[in-house]
N, C-alpha and C positions, 0 to 999 in steps of 0.2 A: 488398482488406481488408476480417478480422471485421467488422462493425460493431457484432456485437452486444460483442466486446472490446473495443470500442472505448468501450462506449458508460461498458461497468459500468465501464472503466479511469476515464470522465470524470468518472460520478457519485462512483467514491472520492475524487478530486482534490474535489470542489465540496463530501463530506461531511466530507474533513479539513480543508479551508479553514477551514471551516463552523465545526466543532468549535474550532478555533485561536480564530475569534472569540468563540464561545461563555463559553471560558473568562477570556479577556481582560475581554470583557464581562459576563462574571454568574460572578465569583468562586461564587458557590452551586455551581456548574456541575463546581468544583473539584474535590469530594468522593471518587469515587472514586481518582482520581490522586494526590488530600496520602493516603491511606489503605496507599498503593502503597508497596514495598522503598523507590526512590529518596527521595521526599520525611521518608518514615519517618527515616529516614540522612538524608538531606542538612541536611531542613528542604521545609517545602512549596514559599519561595516558588522552591531551587534545584527542586524536580519539578517546579514550572509553567515553566522556565524547559529544563528537559532535555526532556519533554515534546511541549512547543514544538518544538525546538528537535527531534527525530526526527518528526513528524512533518509540517514544513517540510523537511527531508532528503525524507523517504517521497513528498510530493504536485511536487517538481522530481521526483523516478527516476519517476516516475507521469508523469508529462511529458515526458520523454526518449522511454519505449514509446510514445506519442501519436505518437510523429512516426517513432517506424520502426515501428506498424504502419501509417498512411498509405504508408511509403514499399514494405509489405508486405517489410519486412527478419524473415529468421529469429532474430537474437537478439530480437527486441522481446517475445514470448512467454514468452521462457527469461526475460527480462530482469521482468519482469511476474510469472515464480514465484520469481524470489531475493525478490524483495520483498517479494511475499507472505508466504510463509513465513517471510523478517525483521521482516519487522511483528507479526507474530502474536505470537513468540519476542517481540520490543522489548517486546509491550504486557501481557509476562506482569513485570516489573518496572517495571512505569511505575503502572500500576493496582490497584487495590486485589482485582481481578476482574473478570474478561474475560464478557462473557453470551455462551454457545455462540450469538448470533446469530452475533460478529465471528468464532466460529470457520465457518457456515456460508458465510459470506459468503470467511472463504479460502478451502475449498473448491470454491465456484464458478469463481473466478474462477483456482485454479491449475488447475482443469476444462477450462476454457472453452481459458485459453496452451496447454494438452498439447494440443486436439482440433486450434487454429489453428496448433500450433508445426508436427505430423505434418501436418497438410495443406500448408504449404509447404516441408520435408522431400522432402515428394512430387513435388510440381510445381517445382522444383527440379531443372536437369539440373550433371552433374559440374562444371562451367567457371563455376558460377560457386553450387558450395552454397556458400563464406564468406559471403556475402551474409548 
């Protein structure tokens, strides 16, 4: 198992869940989301609901990858790459602005996941290539 990737994904889950809690508990923290395209089009409550639903789904998907990482499954790093890219794309329609730090975080996750995938692919034999 790639411990670094596991820790990065686990940290991502913790931050996403904390973000949801802060959005709900402290409405002033919703400012960047409320200026986003979804909230402008459908209203602030719908923007909050959609943003919360997306972050919840992303956290659940990342949690699934933790299971795959712990079992050294080749699909887990690939799923992390897909989730990370989709999450960054969705952020563009949820938030009014996206800080460059989030793009850097996505690049780090994708790069570490890719390296882990390549390592797993090199160590697998043709008989277990679907793992």
